[in-house]
N, C-alpha and C positions, 0 to 999 in steps of 0.2 A: 231155187226158190221153192217155197212151200205154199200150197193153196189150201185154204180152209173155207168151208161153206155150209150153209143150210140149204139143201137142195129144193125143198118145197116150203118156203116160208109162207105162212098163212094157209096151211093145209085145211084148216077148219072152214075156210071160205069155199072149198070145192063144192060142198053140198048145196050151197046157196048161189052157185054160179057167179061168185065174186072173184076178182083177180087174185092170183097167187104169184109168187116170184121166187127168185134165188138170190140169197145174200152171200157175198163172197169177200174174202180178203187174201192178200198175197204178202208173204213175208220172205225175207232173205233166209236161207237155211243157215243156221249157225254152224260154223266150221268146227269140226271135231278133228283134232290132229290125227292124221294117218287113217281116217275112215271116211268113206263116202256114204255110209249108211245113215238113214234118218233115225233120230231118237225122239222120244216123247217131248223133249224140250223144244224141238223144232216147231211143234204145233202149239205149245203152251207159252205163247209170248204175249207181251202187252200190246194193246191196240196202238200205242205210240210207235211201235216198231213196224207197223204196216208200211209197205211201199206202194200199195194200190188196194183199193176196195171198191165195192159197188153193189148194185142191185139190178136184177133184170126182172121186169114185170111182164107177166104173160096174161093177156086179155085180148080184146078185139084188135089191139095193136100191141106189138112187143117193144118195150122201151128199156134201154140199158142206161143206167146212171153210173158214172165212173169218175173216180178221182185218182190221180197219181201223186197227190199231196199238195198240189198248188191249184186249187179250183176244182169245181164239180161241173161236169158236163153231161148232158142227156142226149141220147141217140135213139132214133126210131128206126125199126126194121122196115125196109122197103122190100116187100116180098117179091116184086117183079124183078128187081135188080139183085136180090139175095144179098143185100149189104145193109149195114147200119149207116144212116145219115145223121149228122149232127143237127139236132133240132132245138136244143135247149142249151146254148152256151152260157157258161158262168152262172150256174144256178145258185141262188142265195136264199136263206131263210129270212123272211121279212123281219125288220126291226120291231114292227108292231103288226097286229092282225086281229081278226075276230077270234080265231081259235086255231092253234096248231099244237101238235104234240109229237114226241118221239120217245123211243125206248132207249134207255141207257143200260149198258151191260158193264159189269165190273169183273175184273180178273182178280 
C-alpha cells in the first residue's frame, strides 16, 4: 500500500488558534513486474483508486473521519483510554442545508 497525505492541512489556522488536521489517502501499490521498489506512478493515482481516506482534526478534541469505501464514520479520541471511539457512525452530507462547502481536487 501507498499512503499520501497533507500533514498539516489548515496550517494558516495555527496563528488564530483554529483547528488544523491531517488529510490522508491510501492506495494499493501498483505492481511492477520483478520489482518491489516504489515508482512515482505509485503516488500519482486517481482518487477513484483510493482504498481508504480520511481526515484527522486536532483541536480541543481529536476527531478521525475515515472511509474504507462504503460509508464514512467518525471517531473521537478518548485520551484516558488512549483509543478512538466511534462517535459519528454513517456520516452524510445533508441533502439540503443553510450552507456547506467542500474543496474538490482534480488529478
